[in-house]
TIDRENBA-496560 format. One record per residue (C-alpha): residue in three letters; residue number from 1; x, y, z. Coordinates in nm, 3 decimals. Layout:
# residues N
@residu=ala	num=NUM	xx=X	yy=Y	zz=Z
...
//
This chain:
# residues 362
@residu=met	num=1	xx=2.121	yy=0.660	zz=-1.276
@residu=thr	num=2	xx=2.003	yy=0.318	zz=-1.165
@residu=phe	num=3	xx=1.758	yy=0.257	zz=-1.453
@residu=ala	num=4	xx=1.819	yy=0.278	zz=-1.823
@residu=ile	num=5	xx=1.537	yy=0.283	zz=-2.079
@residu=arg	num=6	xx=1.542	yy=0.231	zz=-2.460
@residu=phe	num=7	xx=1.242	yy=0.347	zz=-2.664
@residu=arg	num=8	xx=1.146	yy=0.252	zz=-3.025
@residu=thr	num=9	xx=0.864	yy=0.417	zz=-3.200
@residu=leu	num=10	xx=0.656	yy=0.182	zz=-3.405
@residu=glu	num=11	xx=0.426	yy=0.276	zz=-3.681
@residu=leu	num=12	xx=0.181	yy=-0.005	zz=-3.730
@residu=ala	num=13	xx=-0.100	yy=-0.059	zz=-3.988
@residu=leu	num=14	xx=-0.450	yy=-0.116	zz=-3.873
@residu=arg	num=15	xx=-0.647	yy=-0.422	zz=-3.986
@residu=asp	num=16	xx=-0.940	yy=-0.206	zz=-4.089
@residu=pro	num=17	xx=-0.969	yy=0.176	zz=-4.096
@residu=phe	num=18	xx=-1.045	yy=0.299	zz=-3.742
@residu=val	num=19	xx=-1.194	yy=0.652	zz=-3.733
@residu=ile	num=20	xx=-1.338	yy=0.835	zz=-3.432
@residu=ala	num=21	xx=-1.540	yy=1.154	zz=-3.404
@residu=arg	num=22	xx=-1.251	yy=1.372	zz=-3.312
@residu=ala	num=23	xx=-1.007	yy=1.232	zz=-3.569
@residu=ala	num=24	xx=-0.818	yy=1.457	zz=-3.811
@residu=pro	num=25	xx=-0.877	yy=1.402	zz=-4.189
@residu=gly	num=26	xx=-0.675	yy=1.109	zz=-4.304
@residu=glu	num=27	xx=-0.627	yy=0.945	zz=-3.972
@residu=gly	num=28	xx=-0.731	yy=0.593	zz=-3.890
@residu=arg	num=29	xx=-0.513	yy=0.371	zz=-4.104
@residu=arg	num=30	xx=-0.199	yy=0.354	zz=-3.906
@residu=ile	num=31	xx=-0.097	yy=0.425	zz=-3.546
@residu=ile	num=32	xx=0.215	yy=0.510	zz=-3.368
@residu=thr	num=33	xx=0.304	yy=0.360	zz=-3.028
@residu=val	num=34	xx=0.624	yy=0.345	zz=-2.832
@residu=val	num=35	xx=0.771	yy=0.028	zz=-2.688
@residu=ala	num=36	xx=1.033	yy=0.030	zz=-2.409
@residu=glu	num=37	xx=1.293	yy=-0.191	zz=-2.265
@residu=leu	num=38	xx=1.397	yy=-0.100	zz=-1.912
@residu=arg	num=39	xx=1.707	yy=-0.231	zz=-1.741
@residu=asp	num=40	xx=1.827	yy=-0.200	zz=-1.391
@residu=glu	num=41	xx=2.195	yy=-0.103	zz=-1.432
@residu=ala	num=42	xx=2.270	yy=-0.223	zz=-1.063
@residu=asp	num=43	xx=2.135	yy=-0.573	zz=-1.125
@residu=ser	num=44	xx=2.409	yy=-0.815	zz=-1.183
@residu=arg	num=45	xx=2.194	yy=-1.068	zz=-1.373
@residu=asp	num=46	xx=2.251	yy=-0.991	zz=-1.742
@residu=gly	num=47	xx=1.962	yy=-0.985	zz=-1.974
@residu=leu	num=48	xx=1.683	yy=-0.911	zz=-1.729
@residu=val	num=49	xx=1.465	yy=-0.660	zz=-1.908
@residu=gly	num=50	xx=1.127	yy=-0.498	zz=-1.823
@residu=leu	num=51	xx=0.904	yy=-0.457	zz=-2.128
@residu=gly	num=52	xx=0.678	yy=-0.149	zz=-2.143
@residu=glu	num=53	xx=0.467	yy=0.053	zz=-2.378
@residu=gly	num=54	xx=0.313	yy=0.396	zz=-2.399
@residu=tyr	num=55	xx=0.068	yy=0.528	zz=-2.650
@residu=pro	num=56	xx=0.156	yy=0.895	zz=-2.734
@residu=glu	num=57	xx=-0.200	yy=1.040	zz=-2.778
@residu=ala	num=58	xx=-0.165	yy=1.397	zz=-2.906
@residu=tyr	num=59	xx=-0.511	yy=1.475	zz=-2.767
@residu=tyr	num=60	xx=-0.348	yy=1.439	zz=-2.414
@residu=gly	num=61	xx=-0.027	yy=1.624	zz=-2.524
@residu=asp	num=62	xx=0.189	yy=1.319	zz=-2.569
@residu=thr	num=63	xx=0.419	yy=1.246	zz=-2.860
@residu=pro	num=64	xx=0.711	yy=1.012	zz=-2.898
@residu=glu	num=65	xx=0.940	yy=1.313	zz=-2.859
@residu=thr	num=66	xx=0.791	yy=1.422	zz=-2.534
@residu=met	num=67	xx=0.819	yy=1.068	zz=-2.398
@residu=arg	num=68	xx=1.187	yy=1.071	zz=-2.469
@residu=ala	num=69	xx=1.229	yy=1.413	zz=-2.327
@residu=val	num=70	xx=1.076	yy=1.342	zz=-1.990
@residu=ala	num=71	xx=1.190	yy=0.983	zz=-1.937
@residu=pro	num=72	xx=1.512	yy=1.089	zz=-1.778
@residu=leu	num=73	xx=1.329	yy=1.301	zz=-1.531
@residu=leu	num=74	xx=1.082	yy=1.031	zz=-1.432
@residu=leu	num=75	xx=1.363	yy=0.767	zz=-1.400
@residu=ala	num=76	xx=1.559	yy=0.999	zz=-1.180
@residu=ala	num=77	xx=1.242	yy=1.055	zz=-0.966
@residu=ile	num=78	xx=1.211	yy=0.687	zz=-0.880
@residu=glu	num=79	xx=1.568	yy=0.642	zz=-0.754
@residu=pro	num=80	xx=1.465	yy=0.658	zz=-0.398
@residu=val	num=81	xx=1.273	yy=0.330	zz=-0.430
@residu=ala	num=82	xx=1.524	yy=0.150	zz=-0.639
@residu=glu	num=83	xx=1.632	yy=-0.076	zz=-0.351
@residu=gly	num=84	xx=1.261	yy=-0.158	zz=-0.265
@residu=leu	num=85	xx=1.210	yy=-0.269	zz=-0.628
@residu=arg	num=86	xx=1.493	yy=-0.526	zz=-0.588
@residu=ala	num=87	xx=1.352	yy=-0.644	zz=-0.250
@residu=gly	num=88	xx=1.101	yy=-0.920	zz=-0.157
@residu=leu	num=89	xx=0.739	yy=-0.942	zz=-0.276
@residu=asp	num=90	xx=0.569	yy=-0.714	zz=-0.028
@residu=glu	num=91	xx=0.841	yy=-0.449	zz=-0.026
@residu=ala	num=92	xx=0.847	yy=-0.452	zz=-0.408
@residu=arg	num=93	xx=0.475	yy=-0.404	zz=-0.435
@residu=ala	num=94	xx=0.504	yy=-0.092	zz=-0.196
@residu=ala	num=95	xx=0.801	yy=0.039	zz=-0.413
@residu=leu	num=96	xx=0.603	yy=0.008	zz=-0.734
@residu=ala	num=97	xx=0.318	yy=0.212	zz=-0.591
@residu=ala	num=98	xx=0.570	yy=0.466	zz=-0.450
@residu=ala	num=99	xx=0.734	yy=0.473	zz=-0.791
@residu=ala	num=100	xx=0.411	yy=0.586	zz=-0.953
@residu=asp	num=101	xx=0.353	yy=0.852	zz=-0.686
@residu=leu	num=102	xx=0.711	yy=0.983	zz=-0.740
@residu=met	num=103	xx=0.658	yy=1.015	zz=-1.111
@residu=asp	num=104	xx=0.341	yy=1.210	zz=-1.058
@residu=ala	num=105	xx=0.510	yy=1.426	zz=-0.805
@residu=glu	num=106	xx=0.794	yy=1.509	zz=-1.040
@residu=leu	num=107	xx=0.587	yy=1.585	zz=-1.344
@residu=ala	num=108	xx=0.217	yy=1.638	zz=-1.416
@residu=his	num=109	xx=0.052	yy=1.470	zz=-1.721
@residu=his	num=110	xx=0.274	yy=1.274	zz=-1.960
@residu=gly	num=111	xx=0.064	yy=0.970	zz=-1.918
@residu=ala	num=112	xx=0.238	yy=0.781	zz=-2.204
@residu=ala	num=113	xx=0.582	yy=0.809	zz=-2.063
@residu=lys	num=114	xx=0.467	yy=0.710	zz=-1.710
@residu=cys	num=115	xx=0.281	yy=0.424	zz=-1.858
@residu=ser	num=116	xx=0.567	yy=0.278	zz=-2.048
@residu=ile	num=117	xx=0.792	yy=0.298	zz=-1.727
@residu=asp	num=118	xx=0.526	yy=0.162	zz=-1.489
@residu=ile	num=119	xx=0.452	yy=-0.133	zz=-1.702
@residu=ala	num=120	xx=0.810	yy=-0.202	zz=-1.762
@residu=leu	num=121	xx=0.887	yy=-0.179	zz=-1.389
@residu=his	num=122	xx=0.607	yy=-0.427	zz=-1.321
@residu=asp	num=123	xx=0.737	yy=-0.665	zz=-1.580
@residu=leu	num=124	xx=1.106	yy=-0.632	zz=-1.450
@residu=val	num=125	xx=1.001	yy=-0.684	zz=-1.085
@residu=gly	num=126	xx=0.779	yy=-0.978	zz=-1.176
@residu=lys	num=127	xx=1.066	yy=-1.139	zz=-1.374
@residu=arg	num=128	xx=1.309	yy=-1.091	zz=-1.080
@residu=leu	num=129	xx=1.063	yy=-1.244	zz=-0.823
@residu=gly	num=130	xx=0.950	yy=-1.509	zz=-1.057
@residu=val	num=131	xx=0.579	yy=-1.399	zz=-1.019
@residu=ser	num=132	xx=0.327	yy=-1.291	zz=-1.289
@residu=val	num=133	xx=0.210	yy=-0.936	zz=-1.322
@residu=arg	num=134	xx=-0.127	yy=-1.045	zz=-1.216
@residu=glu	num=135	xx=0.001	yy=-1.199	zz=-0.897
@residu=leu	num=136	xx=0.218	yy=-0.902	zz=-0.835
@residu=leu	num=137	xx=-0.101	yy=-0.691	zz=-0.836
@residu=glu	num=138	xx=-0.291	yy=-0.928	zz=-0.624
@residu=met	num=139	xx=-0.564	yy=-0.970	zz=-0.874
@residu=pro	num=140	xx=-0.784	yy=-1.282	zz=-0.922
@residu=ala	num=141	xx=-0.732	yy=-1.509	zz=-1.218
@residu=glu	num=142	xx=-1.104	yy=-1.482	zz=-1.338
@residu=arg	num=143	xx=-1.159	yy=-1.203	zz=-1.574
@residu=pro	num=144	xx=-1.449	yy=-1.072	zz=-1.784
@residu=pro	num=145	xx=-1.450	yy=-1.088	zz=-2.166
@residu=thr	num=146	xx=-1.360	yy=-0.800	zz=-2.386
@residu=asp	num=147	xx=-1.591	yy=-0.631	zz=-2.643
@residu=phe	num=148	xx=-1.482	yy=-0.531	zz=-2.994
@residu=thr	num=149	xx=-1.477	yy=-0.191	zz=-3.131
@residu=leu	num=150	xx=-1.581	yy=-0.065	zz=-3.479
@residu=gly	num=151	xx=-1.476	yy=0.278	zz=-3.601
@residu=ile	num=152	xx=-1.687	yy=0.540	zz=-3.805
@residu=asp	num=153	xx=-1.753	yy=0.450	zz=-4.168
@residu=thr	num=154	xx=-2.047	yy=0.410	zz=-4.390
@residu=pro	num=155	xx=-2.340	yy=0.205	zz=-4.240
@residu=asp	num=156	xx=-2.295	yy=-0.098	zz=-4.471
@residu=val	num=157	xx=-1.914	yy=-0.109	zz=-4.402
@residu=val	num=158	xx=-1.962	yy=-0.100	zz=-4.027
@residu=ala	num=159	xx=-2.246	yy=-0.355	zz=-4.044
@residu=glu	num=160	xx=-2.013	yy=-0.595	zz=-4.234
@residu=arg	num=161	xx=-1.736	yy=-0.548	zz=-3.960
@residu=ala	num=162	xx=-2.007	yy=-0.617	zz=-3.700
@residu=arg	num=163	xx=-2.100	yy=-0.934	zz=-3.879
@residu=arg	num=164	xx=-1.733	yy=-1.050	zz=-3.866
@residu=ala	num=165	xx=-1.714	yy=-0.971	zz=-3.498
@residu=ala	num=166	xx=-2.051	yy=-1.133	zz=-3.402
@residu=asp	num=167	xx=-1.892	yy=-1.377	zz=-3.177
@residu=phe	num=168	xx=-1.791	yy=-1.106	zz=-2.932
@residu=pro	num=169	xx=-2.023	yy=-1.071	zz=-2.633
@residu=ala	num=170	xx=-2.065	yy=-0.698	zz=-2.698
@residu=leu	num=171	xx=-1.970	yy=-0.445	zz=-2.948
@residu=lys	num=172	xx=-1.852	yy=-0.083	zz=-2.909
@residu=ile	num=173	xx=-1.962	yy=0.143	zz=-3.197
@residu=lys	num=174	xx=-1.784	yy=0.475	zz=-3.263
@residu=val	num=175	xx=-2.042	yy=0.743	zz=-3.331
@residu=gly	num=176	xx=-2.044	yy=1.118	zz=-3.378
@residu=gly	num=177	xx=-2.037	yy=1.093	zz=-3.747
@residu=pro	num=178	xx=-2.299	yy=1.181	zz=-4.020
@residu=ser	num=179	xx=-2.480	yy=0.853	zz=-4.003
@residu=asp	num=180	xx=-2.510	yy=0.743	zz=-3.647
@residu=leu	num=181	xx=-2.867	yy=0.618	zz=-3.641
@residu=ala	num=182	xx=-2.843	yy=0.442	zz=-3.974
@residu=thr	num=183	xx=-2.503	yy=0.278	zz=-3.857
@residu=leu	num=184	xx=-2.680	yy=0.150	zz=-3.544
@residu=glu	num=185	xx=-2.980	yy=0.016	zz=-3.741
@residu=ala	num=186	xx=-2.749	yy=-0.165	zz=-3.989
@residu=val	num=187	xx=-2.546	yy=-0.322	zz=-3.702
@residu=arg	num=188	xx=-2.849	yy=-0.435	zz=-3.518
@residu=arg	num=189	xx=-2.958	yy=-0.615	zz=-3.831
@residu=val	num=190	xx=-2.650	yy=-0.850	zz=-3.810
@residu=tyr	num=191	xx=-2.574	yy=-0.845	zz=-3.442
@residu=ala	num=192	xx=-2.805	yy=-0.936	zz=-3.156
@residu=gly	num=193	xx=-2.583	yy=-0.862	zz=-2.856
@residu=pro	num=194	xx=-2.533	yy=-0.553	zz=-2.633
@residu=ile	num=195	xx=-2.407	yy=-0.240	zz=-2.803
@residu=arg	num=196	xx=-2.203	yy=0.033	zz=-2.645
@residu=val	num=197	xx=-2.165	yy=0.375	zz=-2.823
@residu=asp	num=198	xx=-1.869	yy=0.611	zz=-2.792
@residu=ala	num=199	xx=-1.908	yy=0.962	zz=-2.927
@residu=asn	num=200	xx=-1.563	yy=1.084	zz=-2.848
@residu=thr	num=201	xx=-1.701	yy=1.444	zz=-2.765
@residu=gly	num=202	xx=-1.880	yy=1.448	zz=-3.102
@residu=trp	num=203	xx=-2.248	yy=1.495	zz=-2.990
@residu=thr	num=204	xx=-2.452	yy=1.790	zz=-2.883
@residu=leu	num=205	xx=-2.699	yy=1.782	zz=-2.591
@residu=glu	num=206	xx=-3.006	yy=1.826	zz=-2.815
@residu=gly	num=207	xx=-2.898	yy=1.562	zz=-3.057
@residu=ala	num=208	xx=-2.813	yy=1.314	zz=-2.773
@residu=thr	num=209	xx=-3.141	yy=1.380	zz=-2.603
@residu=asp	num=210	xx=-3.325	yy=1.302	zz=-2.924
@residu=leu	num=211	xx=-3.138	yy=0.974	zz=-2.964
@residu=leu	num=212	xx=-3.199	yy=0.849	zz=-2.618
@residu=pro	num=213	xx=-3.531	yy=0.656	zz=-2.684
@residu=val	num=214	xx=-3.398	yy=0.510	zz=-2.998
@residu=leu	num=215	xx=-3.072	yy=0.399	zz=-2.842
@residu=glu	num=216	xx=-3.258	yy=0.230	zz=-2.555
@residu=arg	num=217	xx=-3.508	yy=0.059	zz=-2.790
@residu=met	num=218	xx=-3.205	yy=-0.064	zz=-3.002
@residu=gly	num=219	xx=-3.034	yy=-0.234	zz=-2.699
@residu=val	num=220	xx=-2.767	yy=0.015	zz=-2.639
@residu=val	num=221	xx=-2.643	yy=-0.021	zz=-2.296
@residu=leu	num=222	xx=-2.418	yy=0.274	zz=-2.228
@residu=ile	num=223	xx=-2.314	yy=0.610	zz=-2.388
@residu=glu	num=224	xx=-1.940	yy=0.698	zz=-2.363
@residu=gln	num=225	xx=-1.816	yy=1.065	zz=-2.362
@residu=pro	num=226	xx=-2.084	yy=1.241	zz=-2.579
@residu=phe	num=227	xx=-1.952	yy=1.598	zz=-2.500
@residu=pro	num=228	xx=-1.618	yy=1.790	zz=-2.478
@residu=ala	num=229	xx=-1.404	yy=1.686	zz=-2.178
@residu=arg	num=230	xx=-1.464	yy=1.995	zz=-1.972
@residu=arg	num=231	xx=-1.842	yy=2.026	zz=-2.031
@residu=leu	num=232	xx=-1.934	yy=1.850	zz=-1.705
@residu=asp	num=233	xx=-2.253	yy=2.062	zz=-1.711
@residu=leu	num=234	xx=-2.371	yy=1.890	zz=-2.036
@residu=leu	num=235	xx=-2.273	yy=1.552	zz=-1.902
@residu=arg	num=236	xx=-2.465	yy=1.606	zz=-1.581
@residu=glu	num=237	xx=-2.779	yy=1.723	zz=-1.778
@residu=leu	num=238	xx=-2.765	yy=1.431	zz=-2.019
@residu=gln	num=239	xx=-2.724	yy=1.168	zz=-1.726
@residu=ala	num=240	xx=-3.025	yy=1.324	zz=-1.555
@residu=arg	num=241	xx=-3.223	yy=1.265	zz=-1.876
@residu=ser	num=242	xx=-3.088	yy=0.931	zz=-1.966
@residu=pro	num=243	xx=-3.204	yy=0.592	zz=-1.859
@residu=leu	num=244	xx=-2.865	yy=0.461	zz=-1.990
@residu=pro	num=245	xx=-2.538	yy=0.511	zz=-1.796
@residu=ile	num=246	xx=-2.316	yy=0.785	zz=-1.930
@residu=val	num=247	xx=-1.941	yy=0.698	zz=-1.920
@residu=ala	num=248	xx=-1.674	yy=0.969	zz=-1.893
@residu=asp	num=249	xx=-1.355	yy=0.907	zz=-2.095
@residu=glu	num=250	xx=-1.185	yy=1.224	zz=-2.207
@residu=ser	num=251	xx=-1.327	yy=1.380	zz=-1.880
@residu=ala	num=252	xx=-1.170	yy=1.104	zz=-1.671
@residu=val	num=253	xx=-0.795	yy=1.102	zz=-1.728
@residu=thr	num=254	xx=-0.646	yy=1.039	zz=-1.391
@residu=ile	num=255	xx=-0.762	yy=0.943	zz=-1.042
@residu=glu	num=256	xx=-0.769	yy=1.320	zz=-0.954
@residu=asp	num=257	xx=-1.060	yy=1.376	zz=-1.198
@residu=leu	num=258	xx=-1.297	yy=1.126	zz=-1.020
@residu=asp	num=259	xx=-1.429	yy=1.358	zz=-0.742
@residu=ala	num=260	xx=-1.548	yy=1.621	zz=-0.981
@residu=leu	num=261	xx=-1.748	yy=1.356	zz=-1.170
@residu=val	num=262	xx=-1.949	yy=1.229	zz=-0.873
@residu=gly	num=263	xx=-2.317	yy=1.307	zz=-0.944
@residu=val	num=264	xx=-2.230	yy=1.393	zz=-1.309
@residu=val	num=265	xx=-2.191	yy=1.055	zz=-1.481
@residu=ala	num=266	xx=-2.268	yy=0.697	zz=-1.390
@residu=gly	num=267	xx=-1.942	yy=0.550	zz=-1.508
@residu=val	num=268	xx=-1.578	yy=0.623	zz=-1.596
@residu=asn	num=269	xx=-1.336	yy=0.477	zz=-1.851
@residu=val	num=270	xx=-0.980	yy=0.407	zz=-1.715
@residu=lys	num=271	xx=-0.700	yy=0.359	zz=-1.958
@residu=leu	num=272	xx=-0.347	yy=0.295	zz=-1.882
@residu=ala	num=273	xx=-0.218	yy=0.536	zz=-2.135
@residu=lys	num=274	xx=-0.409	yy=0.811	zz=-1.964
@residu=val	num=275	xx=-0.355	yy=0.731	zz=-1.601
@residu=gly	num=276	xx=0.012	yy=0.643	zz=-1.638
@residu=gly	num=277	xx=0.024	yy=0.255	zz=-1.614
@residu=val	num=278	xx=-0.108	yy=-0.051	zz=-1.458
@residu=gly	num=279	xx=-0.049	yy=0.032	zz=-1.099
@residu=pro	num=280	xx=-0.222	yy=0.370	zz=-1.128
@residu=ala	num=281	xx=-0.503	yy=0.201	zz=-1.323
@residu=lys	num=282	xx=-0.566	yy=-0.042	zz=-1.049
@residu=arg	num=283	xx=-0.594	yy=0.238	zz=-0.796
@residu=met	num=284	xx=-0.812	yy=0.448	zz=-1.015
@residu=leu	num=285	xx=-1.044	yy=0.151	zz=-1.073
@residu=gln	num=286	xx=-1.064	yy=0.079	zz=-0.704
@residu=arg	num=287	xx=-1.123	yy=0.440	zz=-0.604
@residu=ala	num=288	xx=-1.399	yy=0.472	zz=-0.878
@residu=arg	num=289	xx=-1.582	yy=0.184	zz=-0.726
@residu=glu	num=290	xx=-1.553	yy=0.328	zz=-0.380
@residu=leu	num=291	xx=-1.708	yy=0.665	zz=-0.517
@residu=gly	num=292	xx=-2.002	yy=0.458	zz=-0.657
@residu=phe	num=293	xx=-1.904	yy=0.473	zz=-1.029
@residu=arg	num=294	xx=-1.946	yy=0.174	zz=-1.268
@residu=thr	num=295	xx=-1.612	yy=0.101	zz=-1.412
@residu=phe	num=296	xx=-1.502	yy=0.065	zz=-1.788
@residu=leu	num=297	xx=-1.159	yy=-0.050	zz=-1.862
@residu=gly	num=298	xx=-1.042	yy=0.071	zz=-2.211
@residu=cys	num=299	xx=-0.744	yy=0.100	zz=-2.430
@residu=met	num=300	xx=-0.579	yy=0.264	zz=-2.725
@residu=glu	num=301	xx=-0.480	yy=0.091	zz=-3.038
@residu=glu	num=302	xx=-0.185	yy=-0.077	zz=-2.849
@residu=thr	num=303	xx=0.010	yy=-0.386	zz=-2.885
@residu=ser	num=304	xx=-0.027	yy=-0.690	zz=-2.654
@residu=ile	num=305	xx=0.209	yy=-0.522	zz=-2.398
@residu=val	num=306	xx=-0.057	yy=-0.272	zz=-2.275
@residu=ile	num=307	xx=-0.349	yy=-0.518	zz=-2.339
@residu=ala	num=308	xx=-0.179	yy=-0.784	zz=-2.116
@residu=ala	num=309	xx=-0.110	yy=-0.536	zz=-1.844
@residu=ser	num=310	xx=-0.465	yy=-0.399	zz=-1.871
@residu=ala	num=311	xx=-0.614	yy=-0.759	zz=-1.865
@residu=ala	num=312	xx=-0.439	yy=-0.819	zz=-1.536
@residu=val	num=313	xx=-0.659	yy=-0.556	zz=-1.367
@residu=ser	num=314	xx=-0.976	yy=-0.624	zz=-1.569
@residu=pro	num=315	xx=-1.152	yy=-0.799	zz=-1.273
@residu=leu	num=316	xx=-1.201	yy=-0.443	zz=-1.133
@residu=ala	num=317	xx=-1.416	yy=-0.345	zz=-1.444
@residu=asp	num=318	xx=-1.783	yy=-0.380	zz=-1.502
@residu=trp	num=319	xx=-1.721	yy=-0.338	zz=-1.882
@residu=val	num=320	xx=-1.403	yy=-0.434	zz=-2.069
@residu=asp	num=321	xx=-1.287	yy=-0.288	zz=-2.401
@residu=leu	num=322	xx=-0.938	yy=-0.433	zz=-2.441
@residu=asp	num=323	xx=-0.922	yy=-0.488	zz=-2.815
@residu=gly	num=324	xx=-0.653	yy=-0.267	zz=-2.922
@residu=cys	num=325	xx=-0.400	yy=-0.533	zz=-3.040
@residu=leu	num=326	xx=-0.679	yy=-0.703	zz=-3.218
@residu=leu	num=327	xx=-0.724	yy=-0.381	zz=-3.434
@residu=leu	num=328	xx=-0.359	yy=-0.405	zz=-3.558
@residu=ala	num=329	xx=-0.276	yy=-0.586	zz=-3.893
@residu=asp	num=330	xx=0.043	yy=-0.733	zz=-3.728
@residu=asp	num=331	xx=0.099	yy=-0.723	zz=-3.342
@residu=pro	num=332	xx=0.479	yy=-0.737	zz=-3.298
@residu=val	num=333	xx=0.436	yy=-0.900	zz=-2.953
@residu=ser	num=334	xx=0.373	yy=-1.274	zz=-2.873
@residu=gly	num=335	xx=0.264	yy=-1.442	zz=-2.559
@residu=leu	num=336	xx=-0.097	yy=-1.318	zz=-2.506
@residu=glu	num=337	xx=-0.388	yy=-1.521	zz=-2.641
@residu=ile	num=338	xx=-0.774	yy=-1.469	zz=-2.645
@residu=gly	num=339	xx=-1.010	yy=-1.745	zz=-2.570
@residu=gln	num=340	xx=-1.325	yy=-1.843	zz=-2.759
@residu=asp	num=341	xx=-1.506	yy=-1.679	zz=-2.478
@residu=lys	num=342	xx=-1.309	yy=-1.351	zz=-2.562
@residu=val	num=343	xx=-1.144	yy=-1.353	zz=-2.224
@residu=trp	num=344	xx=-0.772	yy=-1.263	zz=-2.235
@residu=gln	num=345	xx=-0.557	yy=-1.555	zz=-2.135
@residu=val	num=346	xx=-0.294	yy=-1.365	zz=-1.922
@residu=ser	num=347	xx=0.026	yy=-1.547	zz=-1.886
@residu=glu	num=348	xx=0.114	yy=-1.694	zz=-1.553
@residu=arg	num=349	xx=0.487	yy=-1.682	zz=-1.647
@residu=ala	num=350	xx=0.708	yy=-1.431	zz=-1.457
@residu=gly	num=351	xx=0.628	yy=-1.069	zz=-1.548
@residu=leu	num=352	xx=0.407	yy=-1.017	zz=-1.841
@residu=gly	num=353	xx=0.514	yy=-1.334	zz=-2.013
@residu=leu	num=354	xx=0.553	yy=-1.162	zz=-2.349
@residu=glu	num=355	xx=0.814	yy=-1.138	zz=-2.608
@residu=leu	num=356	xx=0.883	yy=-0.856	zz=-2.850
@residu=arg	num=357	xx=0.970	yy=-0.963	zz=-3.211
@residu=ala	num=358	xx=1.333	yy=-0.904	zz=-3.289
@residu=asp	num=359	xx=1.262	yy=-0.651	zz=-3.574
@residu=ala	num=360	xx=1.061	yy=-0.440	zz=-3.325
@residu=arg	num=361	xx=1.317	yy=-0.440	zz=-3.047
@residu=pro	num=362	xx=1.445	yy=-0.101	zz=-2.920
//
């Protein structure tokens, strides 16, 4: 096999507890993510490594074990484009897109494993060609700022975290808990900017409808995934009643989900861990725009690897929620910085321009 990959599962502490509506009891203090190093065994240049990451979210059926199990199948699937990945810029770009298609054709789902390989391929090809991942993806250098997300907790605790994050241009508040209205009121007392709310499937239609006038009055600008993923009927009904855009997240996993959401919601949340990498994310964002959706670019609680890759395609998003590495107590990756304007300073070095700390290397 041309490509060899090594995974390491990292268990990382969060800076603050981070609880969402569908979290199991006890979750929200530590996360598990999987970093990868990808090598081209046919490459004569020693030490050239592509860095990748996949977030194994059990909700989507991914675990570190499934990532390791399916990686050989996915790497074998991309063998037909191996030469293209070693070629010049235009051919390599085409080969990267083809590699994502080949992985999807080989195996459905398994977004985390695909994501780790896709990001690593982009990093490896960028390093080989001496271009940044941003340039490889043909994206502009100007990017929108990110918001900052606050998990479910008591209203006073969430308000204190909002106060600490008041320099962000928008806050995303996790709701679907027992004190949603009190929490939003407490946050609004300390934060004057736009608020985005994310219920992670935790609301009912009646409860959401009752909240609509209150949310609008409080300056909430969007509602993310209020109902279970397959309840498109409820999403459609709430969007018909709502002056605020409803954004699908758990209902919008890959590009194949978009057509069914037309006329159902106003926006979709694209995440690399769901769709299978930065190349597929770019295509999903572009397709969503073609279909008339407003676009949201989100993340899991990932390291700078996924955040840097995501930031490269963030010009395609109307709303950006790329704060995953900021939620970690200690990010084991260096090379990504955020400006005072909360815009990610994506490296113009070859590839992602990141370094994985020695104690976290696969």
